[in-house]
C-alpha positions in Angstrom: 0.1 -0.1 0.0 1.3 3.5 -0.9 1.4 5.8 2.1 -0.3 9.1 2.0 1.7 12.0 0.8 2.4 15.1 2.7 0.1 18.3 2.1 1.5 20.7 4.6 4.9 21.0 6.8 5.5 22.8 10.0 9.0 23.4 11.5 9.3 22.4 15.1 12.3 22.5 17.4 15.0 20.4 17.5 14.8 19.6 13.8 11.5 18.1 13.8 8.9 18.5 11.4 5.2 18.2 11.8 3.5 17.1 8.7 0.0 16.9 7.6 -0.8 14.2 5.0 -3.5 14.0 2.4 -5.4 11.7 4.9 -5.6 14.4 7.3 -3.2 12.7 9.9 -0.7 14.9 11.4 2.8 13.2 12.4 6.1 14.4 13.4 9.0 13.1 11.9 12.5 13.7 13.3 15.5 14.6 11.3 18.2 14.6 14.1 19.6 10.7 12.6 19.3 11.8 8.9 21.4 14.9 9.4 24.4 12.4 10.2 24.4 11.5 6.7 26.6 13.6 4.1 23.7 14.2 1.8 21.7 16.3 4.5 24.9 18.1 5.9 23.7 21.3 4.9 20.3 21.0 6.7 22.4 21.3 9.9 22.2 25.2 9.5 19.0 25.9 11.2 17.8 28.8 8.9 18.3 26.7 5.9 16.6 23.7 7.3 13.6 26.2 8.0 13.1 26.6 4.2 11.8 22.9 4.0 8.3 22.8 1.6 6.0 20.3 0.1 7.1 19.6 -3.3 5.1 17.1 -5.2 4.9 13.7 -3.0 7.7 14.5 -0.5 9.2 17.4 1.1 12.2 19.2 -0.4 14.5 21.8 0.3 16.2 24.8 -2.0 19.2 22.6 -2.9 17.2 19.4 -4.1 17.7 17.8 -0.5 14.5 15.6 0.0 13.2 12.8 1.9 11.6 9.4 0.4 7.7 9.9 1.1 7.3 6.1 2.4 10.5 7.0 5.1 8.3 10.3 6.0 5.1 8.4 6.8 6.5 5.1 8.1 9.1 6.7 10.6 7.0 9.6 11.9 5.1 9.2 15.3 1.1 10.1 14.9 0.2 13.2 16.8 -2.9 12.3 19.1 
């Protein structure tokens, strides 16, 4: 089954993202572990991290960093 795609993103403290998915579920995705990877190194700059936006089926930053949509949904925590 294909997970729902993001339709809105909100930046939280400590490199967390609050994502509203197309099924109207809100989930929190923690980016801290991803920042250890070289591909995401520039996201350690907090001002740049805050430029994230919904792009197509996922989230993306200006320089092309993005996250697999399955990763976003499957490894995020549902907001009660």
